[in-house]
Residue frames relative to the residue before (quaternion, step in Angstrom):
aa qw qx qy qz dx dy dz
M 1.0000 0.0000 0.0000 0.0000 0.00 0.00 0.00
Q 0.0883 0.7822 -0.6114 0.0808 3.50 -0.69 1.18
Y 0.3874 -0.7147 0.5309 0.2394 3.59 -1.06 0.52
C 0.8425 -0.1598 0.0511 0.5119 3.57 -0.50 1.28
G 0.7077 -0.4510 0.2689 0.4728 3.65 1.00 0.74
K 0.5718 0.5914 -0.4048 0.3993 3.60 1.15 -0.10
R 0.3706 -0.6944 0.5583 0.2621 3.55 -1.14 0.59
P 0.4962 -0.6687 0.4694 0.2939 3.59 -0.98 0.88
Y 0.5017 -0.6375 0.5048 0.2950 3.58 -1.22 0.51
A 0.7742 -0.0088 0.0502 0.6308 3.61 1.10 -0.66
A 0.0503 -0.7725 0.6327 0.0208 3.53 -1.35 0.49
A 0.1901 -0.7370 0.6369 0.1226 3.59 -1.29 0.33
Q 0.2787 -0.7091 0.6279 0.1591 3.61 -0.87 1.04
I 0.2613 -0.7959 0.5386 0.0909 3.55 -0.63 1.15
R 0.0466 0.7652 -0.6418 0.0187 3.67 -0.90 0.78
G 0.4272 -0.7015 0.5170 0.2409 3.47 -1.16 0.82
G 0.4212 -0.6797 0.5440 0.2544 3.55 -1.35 0.47
T 0.8291 -0.2500 0.1837 0.4652 3.52 -1.24 -0.50
E 0.6396 0.5523 -0.2938 0.4468 3.53 1.18 -0.63
A 0.7887 0.0526 0.0190 0.6123 3.58 1.25 -0.66
P 0.0098 -0.8618 0.5065 0.0267 3.62 0.69 1.06
Q 0.6382 0.5175 -0.3387 0.4585 3.64 1.11 -0.31
L 0.5272 0.6489 -0.4177 0.3557 3.63 1.12 -0.23
S 0.1603 0.7566 -0.6240 0.1118 3.58 -0.97 0.85
G 0.2147 0.7877 -0.5649 0.1201 3.53 -1.35 0.25
C 0.3599 -0.6839 0.5909 0.2314 3.50 -1.32 -0.18
V 0.0709 -0.7311 0.6747 0.0724 3.53 -1.26 0.75
Q 0.1233 -0.8093 0.5737 0.0265 3.54 -0.78 1.03
F 0.2031 -0.7813 0.5864 0.0665 3.56 -1.12 0.77
Y 0.1022 -0.8022 0.5880 -0.0187 3.47 -0.84 1.18
Q 0.2557 -0.7485 0.5819 0.1888 3.69 -0.69 0.87
E 0.2199 0.7918 -0.5508 0.1462 3.62 -0.71 0.88
N 0.8727 -0.0752 0.0212 0.4819 3.52 -0.85 1.10
G 0.7408 -0.4126 0.2271 0.4790 3.61 0.83 0.89
C 0.7104 0.3640 -0.2709 0.5380 3.62 1.16 0.09
V 0.3415 -0.6807 0.6018 0.2406 3.47 -1.40 0.24
L 0.2264 -0.7230 0.6391 0.1326 3.53 -0.97 0.99
I 0.1601 -0.7708 0.6158 0.0301 3.50 -0.83 1.15
V 0.0004 -0.7799 0.6253 -0.0277 3.65 -0.67 1.05
A 0.0624 -0.7991 0.5967 -0.0380 3.56 -0.70 1.24
K 0.0238 0.7543 -0.6560 0.0113 3.59 -0.97 0.85
I 0.0066 -0.8248 0.5512 -0.1260 3.52 -0.44 1.39
S 0.0485 -0.7936 0.6064 0.0057 3.50 -1.12 0.82
G 0.7605 0.3662 -0.2884 0.4521 3.56 -1.22 0.49
L 0.2728 0.7478 -0.5438 0.2658 3.56 1.11 0.69
P 0.4939 -0.6587 0.4694 0.3191 3.63 -0.89 0.77
R 0.4139 -0.6562 0.5539 0.3022 3.61 -1.06 0.61
K 0.0607 0.8189 -0.5654 0.0772 3.55 -0.79 0.88
S 0.6176 -0.6115 0.3932 0.3001 3.52 -1.37 0.36
K 0.6066 0.5651 -0.3668 0.4220 3.72 1.16 -0.30
A 0.7221 -0.4906 0.2752 0.4027 3.59 0.70 0.96
G 0.5667 -0.6570 0.3455 0.3574 3.57 1.28 0.28
F 0.5067 0.6437 -0.4250 0.3851 3.60 1.21 0.29
F 0.1229 -0.7657 0.6313 0.0049 3.60 -1.12 0.96
G 0.5001 -0.6400 0.5124 0.2789 3.48 -1.09 0.94
F 0.0472 -0.7949 0.6044 -0.0232 3.66 -0.94 0.86
H 0.1233 0.8157 -0.5468 0.1429 3.63 -0.47 1.22
I 0.3402 -0.6194 0.6420 0.2973 3.45 -1.44 0.10
H 0.1793 -0.7959 0.5751 0.0598 3.56 -0.84 1.06
E 0.6250 -0.5924 0.3749 0.3434 3.50 -1.23 0.47
G 0.6414 0.5958 -0.3063 0.3739 3.52 1.07 -0.82
D 0.3684 -0.7701 0.4996 0.1469 3.45 -1.29 0.51
T 0.7117 0.3948 -0.2464 0.5262 3.57 1.26 0.38
C 0.2501 -0.7591 0.5916 0.1058 3.58 -1.06 0.80
T 0.3368 0.7546 -0.4976 0.2637 3.61 1.00 0.64
G 0.7332 0.4318 -0.3158 0.4198 3.51 -1.31 0.29
T 0.6017 -0.5780 0.4209 0.3560 3.58 -1.23 0.24
D 0.7629 0.3589 -0.2049 0.4971 3.59 1.07 -0.61
F 0.3753 -0.7518 0.4536 0.2970 3.64 1.34 0.11
S 0.1688 0.8171 -0.5360 0.1285 3.63 0.97 0.80
G 0.6238 0.5848 -0.3570 0.3761 3.62 1.05 -0.39
T 0.4992 0.6557 -0.4044 0.3967 3.50 1.45 -0.01
G 0.3031 -0.7760 0.4988 0.2392 3.54 1.20 -0.56
S 0.7321 -0.3923 0.3292 0.4492 3.56 -1.22 -0.59
H 0.7156 -0.3907 0.3476 0.4631 3.53 -1.39 0.02
Y 0.5241 -0.5975 0.5144 0.3221 3.49 -1.20 0.66
N 0.1280 0.8004 -0.5461 0.2117 3.56 -0.42 1.28
P 0.0380 -0.8711 0.4892 0.0208 3.64 0.64 1.05
S 0.7342 0.4173 -0.2023 0.4958 3.58 1.14 -0.77
D 0.4265 -0.7371 0.4340 0.2939 3.65 1.33 0.30
Q 0.2558 0.7535 -0.5612 0.2276 3.57 0.69 1.03
A 0.5289 -0.5805 0.5045 0.3588 3.52 -1.40 0.35
H 0.5691 -0.5604 0.4651 0.3817 3.58 -1.22 0.50
P 0.6595 -0.1680 -0.7322 -0.0270 1.80 -1.96 1.50
K 0.4683 0.6939 -0.4554 0.3030 3.61 0.95 0.60
H 0.2876 0.7236 -0.5529 0.2967 3.59 1.25 0.55
A 0.5774 -0.5711 0.4476 0.3744 3.59 -1.11 0.70
G 0.7253 0.4714 -0.2318 0.4449 3.65 0.99 -0.84
D 0.5031 0.6364 -0.4498 0.3736 3.58 1.20 -0.02
L 0.0100 -0.8089 0.5859 -0.0476 3.60 -0.70 1.10
P 0.6385 -0.4953 0.3939 0.4380 3.59 -1.23 0.30
P 0.5572 -0.6127 0.4449 0.3408 3.54 -1.23 0.43
L 0.4572 -0.6142 0.5600 0.3166 3.49 -1.35 0.33
L 0.1932 -0.7640 0.6068 0.1037 3.58 -1.13 0.74
E 0.3030 -0.7921 0.5150 0.1246 3.49 -0.50 1.28
C 0.0037 -0.7462 0.6652 -0.0262 3.52 -1.10 0.87
Q 0.8218 -0.1412 0.0452 0.5501 3.59 -0.40 1.21
G 0.7670 -0.4136 0.1996 0.4482 3.50 0.92 0.88
N 0.6695 0.5029 -0.2108 0.5045 3.47 1.43 -0.26
A 0.0133 0.7877 -0.6158 -0.0129 3.63 -1.12 0.51
Y 0.0545 -0.7538 0.6547 0.0129 3.54 -1.17 0.74
L 0.0321 0.7900 -0.6092 0.0607 3.53 -0.84 1.01
S 0.0242 -0.7457 0.6657 -0.0154 3.55 -1.11 0.86
V 0.1469 0.7877 -0.5773 0.1570 3.59 -0.58 1.12
R 0.2618 -0.7422 0.5949 0.1634 3.57 -1.20 0.52
T 0.0121 -0.7930 0.6089 -0.0166 3.59 -1.05 0.74
D 0.2022 -0.7442 0.6192 0.1477 3.56 -1.29 0.46
R 0.3842 0.7495 -0.4507 0.2957 3.55 1.21 0.47
F 0.7712 0.0370 -0.0089 0.6355 3.56 1.24 -0.35
S 0.3788 -0.6301 0.6041 0.3074 3.55 -1.44 0.04
V 0.6673 -0.4801 0.3735 0.4297 3.57 -1.25 0.26
M 0.6420 0.5365 -0.3311 0.4363 3.63 0.90 -0.87
D 0.6262 0.5673 -0.3395 0.4133 3.59 1.04 -0.59
I 0.7790 0.3875 -0.1737 0.4613 3.50 1.10 -0.73
I 0.4466 0.6915 -0.4618 0.3302 3.55 1.21 -0.07
G 0.7508 0.2913 -0.2647 0.5305 3.56 -0.76 1.01
R 0.6229 0.4881 -0.3772 0.4811 3.63 1.10 -0.12
S 0.4754 -0.7024 0.4749 0.2345 3.55 -1.30 0.00
V 0.2864 -0.6866 0.6352 0.2075 3.53 -1.33 0.55
V 0.1132 -0.8140 0.5697 -0.0002 3.43 -1.03 1.05
I 0.1954 -0.7548 0.6125 0.1297 3.55 -1.00 0.75
H 0.2156 -0.8046 0.5449 0.0958 3.62 -0.69 1.01
S 0.6211 -0.5871 0.3939 0.3383 3.63 -1.22 0.58
D 0.7832 0.2235 -0.1077 0.5701 3.61 1.19 -0.55
P 0.5883 -0.5752 0.4204 0.3825 3.53 -1.27 0.43
D 0.5467 -0.5648 0.5206 0.3332 3.50 -1.29 0.58
D 0.3379 -0.7455 0.5340 0.2118 3.66 -0.84 0.83
F 0.3095 -0.7742 0.4864 0.2612 3.62 1.37 -0.26
Y 0.6726 0.4425 -0.3001 0.5115 3.65 1.05 0.51
S 0.7021 0.4921 -0.3117 0.4097 3.68 0.52 -1.07
Q 0.3300 -0.7244 0.5807 0.1706 3.57 -1.13 0.78
P 0.6383 -0.1881 -0.7450 -0.0464 1.71 -1.93 1.50
A 0.8184 0.3508 -0.0926 0.4457 3.55 1.21 -0.34
G 0.6339 -0.6181 0.2973 0.3574 3.54 1.27 0.48
N 0.4417 -0.7534 0.4296 0.2297 3.56 1.20 0.45
A 0.2894 0.8210 -0.4450 0.2099 3.53 1.10 0.90
G 0.5949 -0.6358 0.3491 0.3463 3.56 1.24 0.28
K 0.8018 -0.3113 0.2442 0.4479 3.51 -1.37 -0.30
K 0.4372 -0.6448 0.5491 0.3026 3.51 -1.28 0.46
I 0.1177 -0.8599 0.4953 0.0383 3.57 -0.37 1.13
A 0.7735 0.0750 -0.0282 0.6288 3.57 1.25 -0.45
C 0.0702 -0.8013 0.5934 -0.0302 3.40 -1.38 0.63
G 0.0706 0.7780 -0.6242 0.0138 3.54 -1.30 0.42
V 0.3658 -0.7317 0.5298 0.2238 3.52 -0.96 0.87
I 0.4200 -0.7051 0.5143 0.2488 3.63 -0.86 0.95
C 0.0211 0.8109 -0.5834 0.0410 3.58 -0.70 1.09
K 0.5451 -0.6100 0.4591 0.3464 3.55 -1.10 0.65
V 0.3413 -0.7648 0.5079 0.2015 3.51 -0.93 0.84
């Protein structure tokens, strides 16, 4: 998966945990004109009753080990902002027949800022209100962001 023939600066291979072992995908990061383009292609999302939305964030941690992905820590938030103004707060994924595709631009960080951090998919949608992290439920998938 490439964006208009460009090579991403970084990417994360996503794998599901015990809550969603079939979940997999790739998240790519492109630096362009002061913004980061994030492109996510995910498959194996569980079918659920909450309208098919899943929380999607960049977390501070640098490891996706364990069944609960506890090594991912909290949302990436270098400027100590209240939720939903964390740099790592991203729009939710919307599942369609177990798949999701997301493309979004942000100026909250550069690609170099997030290399070595993690991308996390949560079991529930972020409510963009609750503190400290949006009440997005369990961490069901994870991938460490690596330079390409």
